[in-house]
C-alpha positions in Angstrom: -14.1 -10.4 -11.7 -13.6 -6.9 -10.4 -11.6 -3.9 -11.6 -9.7 -2.6 -8.5 -8.6 1.0 -8.7 -6.2 2.4 -6.1 -5.4 6.1 -6.1 -2.8 7.3 -3.6 0.1 9.6 -3.0 3.2 8.6 -4.9 5.0 8.3 -1.6 3.2 5.0 -0.8 3.4 3.4 -4.3 6.2 1.0 -3.5 4.5 -0.1 -0.2 1.2 -0.8 -1.9 2.8 -2.8 -4.7 5.0 -4.8 -2.3 2.1 -6.0 -0.1 -0.2 -6.7 -3.1 2.5 -8.9 -4.7 3.3 -10.6 -1.4 -0.3 -11.5 -0.7 -1.9 -12.1 -4.1 0.4 -14.4 -6.1 0.5 -13.6 -9.8 -1.4 -10.3 -9.5 -1.3 -8.3 -12.7 -1.7 -4.5 -12.7 -1.1 -1.3 -14.6 0.2 1.8 -13.1 -0.4 5.4 -14.3 2.6 6.9 -12.5 1.4 10.5 -12.5 -2.1 11.7 -11.6 -3.0 15.3 -10.8 -6.2 16.3 -9.1 -7.9 17.4 -5.9 -8.7 15.1 -3.0 -10.6 15.7 0.2 -8.0 18.0 1.8 -5.7 19.4 -0.9 -4.5 19.4 -4.4 -2.0 17.1 -6.0 -0.7 19.0 -9.0 3.0 18.6 -9.1 3.5 22.4 -9.1 5.5 24.7 -6.9 2.3 25.6 -4.9 0.9 22.0 -4.8 4.0 19.8 -5.3 2.6 16.4 -4.5 1.3 13.9 -7.1 -0.7 10.7 -7.0 -0.5 7.5 -8.9 -3.3 5.1 -10.1 -3.0 1.4 -10.0 -5.6 -0.7 -11.9 -5.9 -4.5 -11.5 -8.5 -7.0 -12.6 -9.0 -9.4 -9.8 -11.0 -12.6 -9.3 -14.0 -12.4 -7.0 -12.2 -14.5 -4.3 -9.4 -11.9 -4.1 -11.6 -8.9 -3.5 -11.7 -9.2 0.3 -7.9 -9.7 0.4 -7.3 -6.6 -1.7 -9.6 -4.6 0.6 -7.8 -5.9 3.7 -4.4 -5.2 2.3 -5.3 -1.6 1.4 -6.9 -1.1 4.8 -3.7 -2.2 6.4 -1.6 0.2 4.3 -4.1 3.1 5.0 -3.6 2.4 8.8 0.2 2.7 8.4 -0.1 5.9 6.3 -3.4 7.6 7.3 -2.5 11.0 5.7 -1.7 9.8 2.2 -5.2 9.9 0.7 -5.3 6.2 -0.2 -8.5 5.3 -2.0 -9.7 1.9 -3.3 -12.6 1.4 -5.7 -14.1 -1.8 -7.1 -16.2 -2.1 -10.3 -17.7 -5.3 -11.5 -15.9 -6.4 -14.8 -16.5 -8.9 -17.5 -13.7 -10.9 -19.2 
């Protein structure tokens, strides 16, 4: 089992959820809808100077779904190359 963490601009949240639900039946996840921070190119602080914000999606997935999640997020990143979409996996125990 893996913990998948997806961090991305709020503008692509619906797109990411849609393709995950379409391709991984029964996927369960938690969303932290507002995340502030600094990425590679700029800040996401929800302020007048740095108005954008990120979200964090966390899902515990079976080993056999790891490659699917990676491919799904790679496809979304290809559609939205400037939205700072990041995917991380951490081994998890049930």
